[in-house]
N, C-alpha and C positions, 0 to 999 in steps of 0.2 A: 352863772346864777348860783348864788350860795344855797346851801341846804335850807337855811332859814327862809329865804325868799320863796323857794320852791314849796316848802311846807305851808307858808302863809297863803300862797296862791291856791294851792290845793284845798286848804281849809275854806277859803272864800267861796270856791265852787261847790263845796259840800254843804255849806251853810246857806248859800243863796237859794231861795225857793224857786221852783220851776214855775214859769208863767204858763198861761193857757196855750201860747204858741209853741211850747216845747213838749207837748204831750206826745207820747208814742201813739200811733194810730190805734183806735179802739172802735168797736162797734158802737154806733150811735145809741143803741138801746141800752148799753152798759153804763151810760152816764146817769147819775142820780138826779140831776137837774137839767132841764133842756137849755142848751146854749142859744144865744141870739143868732139866728141864721137868716134873717130876712134878706131875700134876694141874693144869698151867697151862691157862688158857682158850684155846680156839681160836675165832677169829672168822671170819665171811665177809667179803667185800670191802666190804660196806656197814656193817660194824661190829657185826653181830648175832652173838650167841653161838651157835655150832654145838654145842659140847660142850667136853670137857676131855681133855687128853693122857692116854692110857692107858699107852703104852709107846713109847719111841724105839728103833728098830732101827738098828744101825750095820753098815757093810760091813766087809770084812776089814782095812781100814786104820784103822778106828775113826771114820770120817766118818758123819754121819747119812745113812741110806738110806731109811727109812720111818717113819711115825708112825701109831700106832693112836689113834683118837679115840672116846671114849665120848660119843655124841650125846645131845642133850636127851631124845630119846624112849627112851633106855635101850639102844639098839642100838650096836654098835661097828663101825667101818669102818677100813680102812687106806688111807693115801694115801702117795704117793711124797714123799720129803723135798724133791724138786725142785719140787713143787707147793705148798710151804708157805713163806711168807716169815717172817722173824724179825728183829726190831729190838733185841733185847736183853731184851725182856720180853713182847712181844706176838707171837702166832702168828696168821697170816692165811692162809686158803686159800679157794678158790672153792667156793661151795655148789652150783654147777652141774656139778661134776665128777661123772661118772656114778655112782661108788660112793657119793657123799654124796647126790646127788639122788634116787637110788633108795630110800634109807632115810629121807629127810626129807619127801618128797612124800606127800600123802595117797594111799592106795590107791584106785584107781578100779575099780569092778566094773560089769559089764554087767547090765542088767536085762531080763528077758523081757517082751515086749509082746504 
């Protein structure tokens, strides 16, 4: 490949604007405008499906503030938008957040002896 072709190819990538799918993961609350997330999957940090977006709640300025998640077990929980990362198409949160852990962990019951 000639130096000219290489320079032209590099220039193409520098000038080409990044699309929403190419964002580096950022906290959902750092976005100035809420993205369209209706029924988008929400993963844990290991890539396992936790559930799907129920509703995105915004603050008075229109920035994402909270996210309701319909979990796999049919229950719904709400997490802060600061606890959810977003890269343009994937939402990731931690399954060890208390409100998620309480709903996804099996119920333990004491037995009489």
